[in-house]
C-alpha positions as CSV (number, residue, x, y, z in Angstrom):
1,M,-21.5,-24.1,-35.2
2,L,-24.4,-25.4,-33.0
3,I,-23.5,-25.7,-29.3
4,E,-25.7,-27.7,-27.0
5,V,-25.6,-26.4,-23.4
6,R,-26.5,-28.9,-20.7
7,L,-27.8,-27.3,-17.5
8,D,-29.3,-28.7,-14.3
9,P,-32.8,-27.0,-14.3
10,A,-32.8,-27.1,-10.4
11,A,-29.4,-25.4,-10.1
12,V,-29.0,-22.7,-12.8
13,E,-26.8,-19.8,-11.7
14,L,-26.4,-16.3,-13.2
15,W,-22.9,-16.9,-14.5
16,Q,-24.3,-19.8,-16.5
17,S,-27.1,-17.7,-18.0
18,H,-24.6,-15.0,-18.8
19,L,-22.3,-17.5,-20.5
20,V,-25.2,-18.9,-22.7
21,A,-26.0,-15.4,-23.9
22,R,-22.4,-14.6,-24.5
23,V,-21.9,-17.7,-26.6
24,A,-25.1,-17.1,-28.5
25,A,-23.8,-13.7,-29.5
26,M,-20.6,-15.0,-31.0
27,P,-20.6,-14.8,-34.8
28,G,-21.4,-18.1,-36.5
29,T,-22.7,-19.9,-33.4
30,G,-26.1,-21.1,-32.4
31,V,-27.1,-22.3,-28.9
32,R,-29.5,-25.0,-27.7
33,V,-30.1,-25.3,-24.0
34,V,-31.2,-28.7,-22.7
35,A,-32.1,-29.9,-19.2
36,A,-29.8,-32.4,-17.7
37,P,-30.1,-33.2,-14.0
38,G,-26.9,-32.9,-11.9
39,T,-25.9,-34.4,-8.7
40,A,-25.7,-31.3,-6.4
41,R,-22.6,-32.5,-4.6
42,T,-21.9,-29.5,-2.4
43,P,-19.9,-29.7,0.8
44,R,-21.9,-30.2,3.9
45,G,-22.9,-27.0,5.7
46,L,-22.1,-24.7,2.7
47,A,-25.6,-23.4,2.4
48,R,-25.8,-22.6,6.1
49,L,-22.4,-20.8,5.9
50,L,-23.6,-18.7,3.0
51,E,-26.8,-17.8,4.9
52,L,-24.8,-16.9,7.9
53,E,-22.6,-14.6,5.8
54,R,-25.7,-12.9,4.4
55,L,-27.0,-12.3,7.9
56,I,-23.6,-10.7,9.0
57,S,-22.6,-8.9,5.8
58,G,-25.8,-8.5,3.9
59,G,-26.7,-10.0,0.5
60,R,-24.9,-9.7,-2.8
61,P,-27.5,-9.0,-5.4
62,G,-26.4,-9.8,-8.9
63,G,-23.6,-12.1,-7.8
64,A,-22.4,-14.8,-10.3
65,C,-23.8,-17.6,-8.2
66,E,-27.3,-16.1,-7.8
67,S,-30.0,-18.5,-8.7
68,V,-31.8,-18.2,-12.1
69,A,-35.0,-19.8,-13.2
70,F,-34.4,-22.4,-16.0
71,E,-37.5,-21.0,-17.7
72,T,-35.6,-17.7,-18.5
73,L,-33.4,-19.7,-20.9
74,R,-36.3,-21.1,-22.9
75,P,-35.6,-18.8,-25.9
76,F,-32.3,-20.7,-26.3
77,A,-34.0,-24.1,-26.4
78,T,-35.5,-24.0,-29.9
79,A,-32.5,-24.7,-32.2
80,S,-32.7,-28.1,-34.0
81,G,-30.2,-30.3,-35.7
82,L,-27.1,-32.3,-34.5
83,A,-24.8,-30.3,-32.2
84,D,-21.2,-29.7,-33.2
85,L,-20.2,-29.3,-29.6
86,I,-21.8,-30.1,-26.2
87,L,-21.0,-27.8,-23.3
88,D,-21.8,-29.6,-20.1
89,L,-22.4,-27.2,-17.1
90,T,-23.8,-29.9,-14.8
91,D,-22.0,-31.5,-12.0
92,A,-23.1,-35.0,-13.1
93,P,-20.5,-37.6,-14.3
94,A,-19.8,-37.3,-18.1
95,S,-22.3,-39.3,-20.1
96,A,-22.4,-40.6,-23.7
97,A,-22.5,-37.8,-26.2
98,T,-23.2,-37.5,-29.9
99,A,-20.6,-34.7,-30.3
100,P,-17.4,-33.6,-28.6
101,L,-18.1,-32.7,-25.0
102,L,-16.5,-29.7,-23.3
103,R,-16.4,-29.4,-19.5
104,L,-14.6,-27.2,-17.0
105,V,-13.0,-28.9,-14.0
106,C,-11.7,-27.3,-10.8
107,D,-8.8,-29.2,-9.1
108,G,-9.9,-32.3,-11.1
109,L,-13.5,-32.1,-9.9
110,P,-16.7,-30.8,-11.6
111,F,-16.7,-27.1,-11.2
112,G,-19.4,-26.7,-8.5
113,P,-18.0,-29.0,-5.9
114,G,-14.4,-28.3,-6.9
115,A,-14.8,-24.5,-6.4
116,A,-16.7,-24.9,-3.1
117,D,-14.0,-27.3,-1.8
118,A,-11.2,-24.9,-2.8
119,V,-12.9,-21.9,-1.1
120,L,-13.5,-23.7,2.1
121,A,-9.9,-24.8,2.2
122,S,-8.7,-21.3,1.4
123,R,-6.9,-22.7,-1.7
124,S,-6.2,-21.2,-5.1
125,P,-7.6,-23.8,-7.5
126,V,-6.5,-24.8,-11.0
127,F,-9.1,-24.7,-13.8
128,E,-8.9,-26.9,-16.8
129,T,-11.1,-27.1,-19.9
130,V,-11.4,-30.8,-21.0
131,L,-12.6,-31.9,-24.4
132,D,-13.9,-35.5,-24.7
133,D,-14.4,-36.7,-28.3
134,G,-15.6,-40.1,-27.2
135,A,-12.3,-41.8,-27.7
136,S,-10.1,-39.7,-25.4
137,A,-10.2,-36.6,-23.2
138,A,-7.6,-33.8,-23.6
139,V,-7.0,-30.7,-21.6
140,L,-7.2,-27.6,-23.9
141,S,-6.3,-24.9,-21.4
142,R,-5.2,-24.5,-17.8
143,W,-5.9,-21.3,-15.7
144,H,-4.8,-20.5,-12.2
145,P,-7.4,-17.9,-11.0
146,A,-7.2,-15.5,-8.1
147,V,-9.7,-15.0,-5.3
148,E,-9.5,-11.5,-3.8
149,T,-11.7,-12.3,-0.8
150,P,-10.6,-15.7,0.5
151,H,-12.4,-15.1,3.9
152,H,-15.8,-14.4,2.4
153,A,-17.2,-17.6,0.9
154,A,-20.0,-16.1,-1.2
155,A,-17.7,-13.5,-2.8
156,A,-15.0,-16.0,-3.4
157,L,-17.4,-18.4,-5.1
158,D,-18.7,-15.5,-7.3
159,M,-15.2,-14.7,-8.3
160,L,-14.4,-18.3,-9.3
161,A,-17.7,-18.6,-11.2
162,G,-17.0,-15.4,-13.1
163,R,-13.6,-16.7,-14.2
164,A,-15.2,-20.0,-15.2
165,A,-17.6,-18.2,-17.5
166,D,-14.7,-16.2,-19.0
167,M,-12.6,-19.3,-19.5
168,L,-15.4,-21.3,-21.2
169,A,-16.3,-18.4,-23.5
170,V,-12.6,-18.0,-24.5
171,E,-12.4,-21.8,-25.2
172,I,-15.5,-21.9,-27.3
173,R,-14.3,-18.9,-29.3
174,R,-11.1,-20.8,-30.0
175,L,-12.8,-24.0,-30.9
176,A,-15.2,-22.2,-33.3
177,A,-12.1,-20.6,-35.0
178,G,-10.4,-24.0,-35.2
179,R,-7.5,-23.2,-32.9
180,P,-7.6,-25.8,-30.1
181,V,-4.2,-26.9,-28.7
182,A,-4.2,-29.8,-26.4
183,L,-2.0,-29.6,-23.3
184,G,-2.2,-33.3,-22.4
185,A,-3.8,-35.2,-19.6
186,A,-5.9,-33.5,-16.9
187,E,-4.2,-32.9,-13.5
188,R,-5.6,-34.7,-10.5
189,P,-4.1,-32.9,-7.5
190,A,-4.5,-34.4,-4.1
191,H,-6.0,-31.8,-1.8
192,Q,-7.4,-32.0,1.6
193,S,-11.1,-30.9,1.8
194,G,-12.0,-27.8,3.9
195,S,-14.8,-27.6,6.4
196,T,-17.3,-24.9,6.8
197,S,-16.7,-24.5,10.6
198,A,-12.9,-24.1,10.1
199,F,-13.5,-21.6,7.3
200,F,-15.9,-19.5,9.5
201,L,-13.4,-19.4,12.4
202,R,-10.5,-18.3,10.1
203,A,-12.7,-15.6,8.5
204,L,-13.8,-14.3,11.9
205,E,-10.2,-14.3,13.2
206,T,-9.0,-12.4,10.1
207,R,-11.8,-9.8,10.4
208,I,-11.2,-9.2,14.1
209,A,-7.4,-8.9,13.6
210,G,-7.9,-6.4,10.7
211,R,-10.3,-4.3,12.7
212,L,-8.0,-4.2,15.7
213,A,-5.0,-3.2,13.6
214,R,-7.0,-0.3,12.1
215,L,-8.3,0.9,15.5
216,L,-4.8,0.9,16.9
217,G,-3.3,2.6,13.9
218,R,-1.1,-0.4,13.1
219,A,-2.6,-1.5,9.8
220,P,0.2,-2.2,7.3
221,D,0.4,-0.4,4.0
222,W,2.5,0.2,0.9
223,H,5.8,2.2,0.9
224,V,8.5,2.8,-1.7
225,A,12.2,2.0,-1.2
226,L,15.2,2.7,-3.5
227,R,18.9,2.1,-3.6
228,P,21.9,2.4,-6.1
229,R,21.6,-0.2,-8.8
230,R,23.3,-3.5,-8.2
231,G,24.4,-5.3,-11.3
232,D,23.0,-5.8,-14.8
233,G,21.4,-9.2,-14.4
234,L,18.2,-10.4,-12.8
235,P,17.3,-8.3,-9.8
236,A,18.6,-9.7,-6.4
237,L,16.3,-8.0,-3.9
238,G,17.1,-7.9,-0.2
239,P,17.2,-5.3,2.5
240,E,20.8,-4.2,1.8
241,G,21.1,-0.6,0.7
242,F,17.4,0.3,0.4
243,R,16.2,3.5,1.9
244,R,12.5,4.2,2.4
245,L,10.6,7.2,0.8
246,A,9.3,8.9,4.0
247,D,5.6,9.6,4.4
248,D,3.7,11.5,7.1
249,G,1.4,8.6,8.1
250,R,-1.5,10.3,6.3
251,R,-0.8,8.7,2.9
252,F,1.1,5.9,1.3
253,Y,3.3,5.7,-1.7
254,A,3.4,2.9,-4.3
255,D,3.9,2.0,-8.0
256,P,7.3,3.6,-8.4
257,F,8.9,4.4,-11.8
258,L,12.3,6.0,-12.4
259,F,13.4,8.2,-15.3
260,E,16.7,9.8,-16.0
261,Q,17.0,13.0,-18.0
262,G,19.8,15.6,-18.2
263,G,21.9,13.8,-15.6
264,E,19.1,13.9,-13.0
265,T,17.0,11.0,-11.8
266,F,13.3,11.4,-11.2
267,L,11.0,9.2,-9.1
268,F,7.3,9.0,-10.1
269,V,4.9,7.4,-7.6
270,E,1.3,6.9,-6.8
271,E,0.4,9.0,-3.7
272,Y,-2.7,7.8,-1.8
273,P,-4.0,10.3,0.8
274,Y,-6.2,8.6,3.3
275,A,-8.4,11.7,3.6
276,T,-9.6,11.5,0.0
277,G,-9.4,7.8,-0.7
278,R,-8.2,8.6,-4.2
279,G,-4.8,8.2,-5.7
280,I,-2.8,11.0,-7.3
281,L,0.6,11.0,-9.0
282,S,3.6,12.6,-7.5
283,L,7.2,13.4,-8.3
284,S,10.4,13.1,-6.2
285,R,13.9,14.2,-7.4
286,L,16.9,12.1,-6.3
287,A,20.1,13.6,-5.1
288,V,23.4,12.2,-6.5
289,D,23.5,9.7,-3.5
290,G,19.9,8.7,-4.1
291,T,18.3,10.8,-1.3
292,P,14.7,11.5,-2.5
293,S,13.1,14.9,-2.1
294,H,9.6,15.2,-0.6
295,P,7.1,14.1,-3.4
296,V,5.0,16.8,-4.9
297,P,1.7,16.2,-6.8
298,I,1.9,16.5,-10.6
299,L,-1.3,14.9,-11.8
300,E,-4.7,14.4,-10.2
301,G,-8.3,14.2,-11.2
302,P,-11.8,13.2,-10.1
303,D,-10.9,9.4,-10.3
304,H,-8.2,7.3,-8.8
305,L,-4.8,7.4,-10.6
306,S,-1.8,5.0,-10.1
307,Y,1.0,3.2,-11.9
308,P,2.7,6.3,-13.6
309,F,4.4,4.5,-16.5
310,V,6.9,7.1,-17.9
311,F,8.8,6.6,-21.1
312,E,10.4,8.5,-24.0
313,A,9.4,8.2,-27.7
314,E,9.1,10.3,-30.8
315,G,11.2,13.1,-29.3
316,A,8.9,13.5,-26.3
317,I,8.4,12.2,-22.8
318,W,5.1,10.5,-22.1
319,M,3.2,9.0,-19.2
320,I,0.4,6.4,-19.2
321,P,-1.2,6.5,-15.7
322,E,-3.7,3.8,-14.6
323,T,-7.2,5.2,-15.2
324,S,-9.1,2.0,-14.9
325,A,-11.7,3.7,-12.7
326,R,-13.0,5.4,-15.9
327,R,-12.4,2.3,-18.1
328,T,-9.7,4.0,-20.2
329,V,-6.0,3.9,-21.1
330,E,-4.9,7.5,-21.5
331,L,-1.7,9.1,-22.8
332,Y,-0.1,12.2,-21.3
333,R,2.8,14.3,-22.6
334,A,5.3,16.2,-20.5
335,D,4.9,19.9,-21.2
336,P,7.5,20.7,-19.8
337,F,9.1,17.7,-18.1
338,P,8.8,16.7,-15.2
339,E,6.2,18.8,-13.4
340,R,3.5,19.5,-16.1
341,W,1.6,16.8,-18.0
342,T,-0.9,17.5,-20.7
343,F,-3.6,15.0,-21.9
344,A,-2.7,13.8,-25.4
345,A,-5.0,10.9,-26.3
346,T,-7.3,8.1,-25.1
347,L,-5.6,5.0,-26.4
348,I,-8.3,2.5,-25.3
349,E,-11.8,3.1,-24.1
350,G,-14.5,1.0,-22.5
351,E,-12.0,-1.6,-21.0
352,D,-11.1,-2.1,-17.3
353,L,-7.3,-2.4,-17.7
354,A,-4.8,-2.0,-14.9
355,D,-1.0,-1.4,-14.8
356,A,-0.6,-0.7,-18.5
357,T,3.0,-1.3,-19.5
358,L,4.3,-0.5,-23.0
359,L,7.0,-2.2,-25.1
360,R,8.3,-1.0,-28.4
361,R,9.2,-3.9,-30.8
362,D,9.4,-4.5,-34.5
363,E,8.5,-1.0,-35.5
364,G,5.3,-1.2,-33.4
365,W,4.0,-1.1,-29.9
366,W,2.7,-3.8,-27.5
367,L,0.7,-2.9,-24.4
368,F,0.6,-5.4,-21.5
369,A,-2.1,-5.0,-18.9
370,A,-4.3,-6.7,-16.3
371,E,-8.0,-6.9,-17.1
372,R,-11.0,-7.3,-14.8
373,A,-13.7,-9.4,-16.4
374,R,-17.2,-9.5,-15.0
375,W,-17.2,-10.9,-11.5
376,A,-13.5,-12.0,-11.8
377,S,-10.2,-10.7,-10.4
378,S,-7.7,-8.5,-12.1
379,W,-4.8,-10.1,-10.1
380,D,-4.5,-13.1,-12.3
381,T,-4.8,-11.9,-15.9
382,L,-2.6,-10.6,-18.7
383,V,-4.0,-9.2,-21.9
384,L,-2.1,-7.7,-24.8
385,W,-3.0,-4.9,-27.2
386,R,-1.1,-4.0,-30.4
387,A,-0.6,-0.7,-32.4
388,D,1.6,0.4,-35.2
389,R,1.7,3.9,-33.8
390,L,1.8,5.1,-30.2
391,Q,-1.4,7.1,-30.6
392,G,-3.1,4.0,-32.1
393,P,-5.5,2.6,-33.2
394,W,-4.9,-0.1,-30.6
395,R,-6.4,-3.6,-31.2
396,P,-6.7,-6.5,-28.7
397,H,-4.8,-9.7,-29.2
398,P,-7.0,-12.4,-30.7
399,A,-6.0,-14.8,-27.9
400,N,-6.8,-12.5,-25.0
401,P,-6.4,-13.2,-22.2
402,V,-3.0,-14.6,-23.1
403,L,-2.4,-15.7,-19.5
404,V,-4.5,-16.4,-16.4
405,D,-2.1,-17.2,-13.6
406,L,-2.2,-15.4,-10.2
407,T,1.5,-16.2,-9.8
408,A,2.9,-14.4,-12.9
409,A,0.4,-12.5,-15.0
410,R,-0.4,-9.0,-13.7
411,P,2.4,-6.5,-14.7
412,G,4.7,-5.3,-12.0
413,G,6.9,-2.8,-13.6
414,R,8.8,-1.8,-16.8
415,I,9.9,-4.6,-19.1
416,L,13.7,-5.1,-18.8
417,D,16.4,-6.0,-21.4
418,I,18.7,-8.4,-19.5
419,G,21.4,-10.0,-21.6
420,G,19.4,-9.6,-24.8
421,K,16.3,-11.2,-23.2
422,L,13.1,-9.3,-22.6
423,V,12.2,-9.9,-18.9
424,R,8.9,-8.7,-17.4
425,P,8.3,-8.1,-13.7
426,A,4.9,-9.7,-12.8
427,Q,3.0,-9.8,-9.6
428,D,2.8,-13.1,-7.8
429,C,-0.5,-12.9,-5.9
430,A,-0.6,-16.5,-4.6
431,G,-0.2,-15.2,-1.0
432,G,-2.5,-12.2,-1.5
433,Y,-2.4,-9.1,-3.6
434,G,1.2,-8.2,-4.6
435,A,2.7,-10.8,-2.3
436,R,5.8,-11.4,-4.4
437,L,7.4,-10.5,-7.7
438,A,8.1,-12.9,-10.6
439,F,10.6,-12.1,-13.3
440,A,9.6,-13.9,-16.5
441,A,11.4,-14.1,-19.9
442,I,9.2,-13.4,-22.9
443,E,9.6,-16.4,-25.2
444,Q,6.9,-15.6,-27.7
445,L,5.2,-12.3,-28.5
446,D,3.4,-12.1,-31.8
447,E,-0.1,-12.1,-33.3
448,T,-0.5,-15.9,-32.8
449,G,0.3,-16.1,-29.1
450,F,2.3,-15.3,-26.0
451,Q,4.6,-17.5,-23.9
452,Q,6.8,-16.7,-21.0
453,A,9.1,-18.6,-18.6
454,V,9.6,-17.5,-15.0
455,L,13.3,-17.2,-14.3
456,T,13.2,-16.2,-10.6
457,R,10.9,-14.8,-7.9
458,A,11.6,-12.1,-5.3
459,K,10.1,-12.2,-1.8
460,P,9.5,-9.3,0.5
461,F,12.0,-9.0,3.3
462,G,12.0,-7.9,6.9
463,R,8.6,-7.6,8.4
464,N,7.0,-6.9,5.0
465,S,4.4,-9.2,3.4
466,G,4.2,-7.7,-0.1
467,L,6.4,-6.7,-3.0
468,H,4.7,-5.8,-6.2
469,S,6.7,-3.3,-8.3
470,Y,10.2,-3.0,-9.7
471,D,12.0,-0.5,-11.9
472,R,15.6,0.6,-12.5
473,T,17.7,3.0,-14.5
474,N,21.5,3.1,-15.0
475,R,22.0,4.5,-11.5
476,F,19.2,3.4,-9.2
477,E,16.6,0.7,-8.6
478,V,13.3,1.0,-6.8
479,I,10.6,-1.3,-5.3
480,D,7.5,-1.0,-3.2
481,L,6.7,-3.1,-0.2
482,F,3.7,-3.8,1.9
483,G,4.3,-3.8,5.6
484,P,4.1,-2.0,9.0
485,R,5.0,1.6,9.3
């Protein structure tokens, strides 16, 4: 398959160069880069805003939007013959093509101006890949990416560009394999454009408020709360009955998981001491009425640990903690339960996966996780891995990432069986990291694809602004919240 990539020679960026190399490395594909002038329709004052950010915060070498000389892509300009697909990375209006033409649009606009407009308006955009065969244009996929730094324009643009590169690479891989599925017509949302001056003032206000809160010791943070379980249906979360797991102000607790054994309930949490800046895993025992004991450390190491996913299988009790800092997914065995945990195996290596959540189904195992691709966020992505045995080998789903949606992708706790339906808690990061929880029914889970439907969402209550984990046993349910101490 020969792919012609159209680039504006005056506006080549690093993410585009990275994408060209990534596509060229795909089996059975060839790449030919051609020059095609764009329109350079960037919002007024954007270049000045980015320069001001560089003066205040310093540069970002190696960022996705860093300029690249067109000449560096000359090695990809020699392939001859008729193209099977044209990938248009310019911001110019679509022109006549001799092959199907693939573009990525952002909120209905060409990527460059669309992304800039979304960042300046502090808006989470919608990405669509559009394939035009000359007779009609169809949307092949739709992603809702996250921006982790909405008040830093350069970082936000880098994050969107990184996700754009990822989306186009995934789409080309699917087209090359003959698996395109059209979603229908492109969306044309009506959005108000943002201004550079308003963006700068919002960013300045946010930075000042954050710094003052830290200086005054009033910065919000995560905490864990639990209560006796209420009902067997979808969780109905509100302030009634929840009691907070106390901390001493020198650490926070988050990512709670419950486990019942021998008539006793155990609470596993991430403990984050501010003095070390590195998460460890701790254990609390619940009294009959749900009163938690003071958490004690049970697992720590040289890297950050979190999300202590505890489960029982094959006659043993296991834990998969998040070890994304060392790009692994690791399995630990209780020896004995609950205080001592022994390393058992590395299930996945060389992948930046967060919040790994297991599900046993059809005599095999599925692993749900968030993934951080180059330059992009991990708040918006769901990837699947599959294994016949717990110890592996584990293999990635051929359609990864199976979902990119900042409102319902990243795992937020153990998958629940509710009335015979598999329901997964997922983080809704539309209002910031872990702002809400979504509860989504799994409608398809097999080697061909994944589908889910959000049944309900849970908001934080009281003065809290975040809610991003849920778990329950027969007796108790637990959440974590982001808010003031």
